[in-house]
C-alpha positions in Angstrom: 7.9 8.8 -11.0 10.7 6.2 -10.7 10.3 3.9 -13.6 12.2 1.0 -15.2 11.0 0.9 -18.8 7.2 1.4 -18.4 7.2 -0.2 -15.0 6.8 1.9 -11.9 9.5 1.4 -9.3 7.9 3.1 -6.3 4.8 3.0 -4.2 1.8 4.5 -6.0 -1.2 6.2 -4.5 -3.6 7.9 -6.9 -4.4 11.6 -6.8 -8.0 10.7 -5.7 -6.7 8.7 -2.8 -4.2 11.4 -1.8 -7.0 13.9 -1.8 -9.1 11.6 0.3 -6.4 11.3 2.9 -5.5 15.0 2.8 -9.0 15.6 4.2 -7.9 13.7 7.3 -4.4 15.2 7.2 -0.9 13.9 6.7 2.5 15.4 7.0 2.4 19.1 6.5 -1.1 18.8 4.9 -3.3 19.8 7.8 -6.7 18.2 7.3 -10.0 18.4 9.1 -9.4 15.7 11.7 -9.6 16.8 15.3 -8.2 13.5 16.6 -4.9 13.5 14.8 -3.4 12.9 11.4 -1.1 10.6 9.5 2.6 11.5 9.8 3.4 10.5 6.2 1.4 9.5 3.1 3.0 6.0 3.3 0.8 5.2 6.3 -2.6 5.5 4.5 -0.9 3.8 1.5 -0.1 0.8 3.8 -3.7 0.8 5.2 -5.1 0.7 1.7 -2.7 -2.1 0.7 -3.4 -4.1 3.8 -7.2 -3.9 3.4 -6.9 -4.7 -0.3 -5.0 -7.9 0.6 -7.5 -8.9 3.3 -10.6 -8.2 1.1 -8.8 -9.5 -2.0 -9.5 -6.2 -3.8 -7.0 -5.1 -6.5 -6.8 -3.3 -9.7 -4.6 -1.1 -11.8 -4.0 2.2 -10.0 -5.6 5.4 -11.2 -3.6 8.5 -12.2 -0.9 9.7 -9.8 0.7 13.0 -10.8 3.1 13.5 -7.8 6.0 11.1 -7.1 5.9 8.8 -4.1 8.7 7.2 -2.2 10.0 3.7 -3.0 10.8 2.6 0.6 9.0 2.1 3.8 9.3 5.4 5.8 7.9 6.9 9.0 6.6 4.3 11.5 6.3 1.7 8.7 10.1 1.6 8.4 10.2 -0.2 11.7 8.0 -3.0 10.3 9.5 -3.3 6.8 10.5 -6.9 7.3 7.0 -7.9 8.4 5.3 -5.9 5.7 7.6 -7.3 3.1 7.0 -10.8 4.4 3.2 -10.4 4.1 3.6 -8.9 0.6 5.8 -11.8 -0.5 3.2 -14.3 0.9 0.5 -12.7 -1.3 2.9 -12.7 -4.2 3.5 -16.5 -3.7 -0.3 -17.1 -3.6 -0.7 -15.0 -6.7 1.8 -17.3 -8.4 0.2 -20.5 -7.3 2.5 -21.4 -4.3 0.5 -22.2 -1.2 2.9 -24.3 0.7 6.6 -25.2 0.8 7.8 -25.2 -2.8 11.2 -25.2 -4.4 10.0 -22.3 -6.6 9.8 -19.9 -3.6 13.4 -18.9 -3.8 13.1 -18.2 -7.5 10.0 -16.0 -6.8 12.0 -14.0 -4.3 14.2 -12.8 -7.2 11.2 -11.5 -9.1 9.6 -9.8 -6.0 12.6 -8.3 -4.1 15.0 -6.0 -5.8 18.7 -6.8 -6.1 19.4 -3.0 -6.3 20.5 -1.5 -3.0 18.3 1.5 -3.4 15.1 -0.4 -4.0 13.0 -2.7 -1.9 11.1 -4.5 -4.6 11.2 -5.2 -8.3 8.8 -3.5 -10.7 6.6 -6.6 -10.4 6.7 -6.4 -6.6 5.7 -2.7 -6.6 3.0 -3.4 -9.2 1.3 -6.1 -7.0 1.4 -4.0 -3.9 0.1 -0.9 -5.7 -2.8 -2.9 -7.2 -3.7 -4.0 -3.7 -3.4 -0.4 -2.5 -5.7 0.9 -5.2 -8.2 -2.0 -4.6 -8.1 -1.3 -0.9 -8.7 2.4 -1.5 -11.7 1.5 -3.7 -13.0 -0.7 -0.8 -12.6 2.1 1.7 -14.3 4.7 -0.5 -17.2 2.3 -1.3 -17.7 1.1 2.3 -16.8 4.0 4.4 -17.4 7.0 2.3 -15.8 10.4 3.0 -13.3 10.5 5.9 -12.7 13.6 8.0 -11.5 12.3 11.3 -8.6 9.9 11.9 -10.0 8.2 15.0 -13.4 7.5 13.4 -11.7 6.1 10.3 -9.3 3.9 12.3 -12.2 2.4 14.4 -14.1 1.5 11.2 -10.9 0.2 9.6 -10.1 -2.1 12.5 -13.7 -3.5 12.4 -13.2 -4.2 8.7 -10.0 -6.1 9.0 -11.3 -8.2 11.9 -14.3 -9.4 10.0 
């Protein structure tokens, strides 16, 4: 795993969450879904992160034994600016900034990485990963086992529209 000190410097999706989404299928991991599969693991990561934000569910991630990327790939890459903007919005809220505030620019330095090969700082990845874990917990608790992508996405859309 990409780390800076003890801080994770990549996206993080637990082994349990990976196993869950492997049942649907992603990348070369053909799952049980008859309606399609995710093209890359970053897609279910994003869905977990997004529902975690919407439902305000977050916690420290469970064990992850396989590395994950540290940038938005696949279809998510096209929307990196929007995803990062929403992530930064939640980061501002987490830090007590709810409107225009002179501290916003300072917070950008602690969320976005200055390194060319990274998108976020360890603190930024940490927040996003906590939302992803909380979102996965929400999915597992409220949807249960998933085997078909279309059924899962229909349920997911209903959840984020509530």
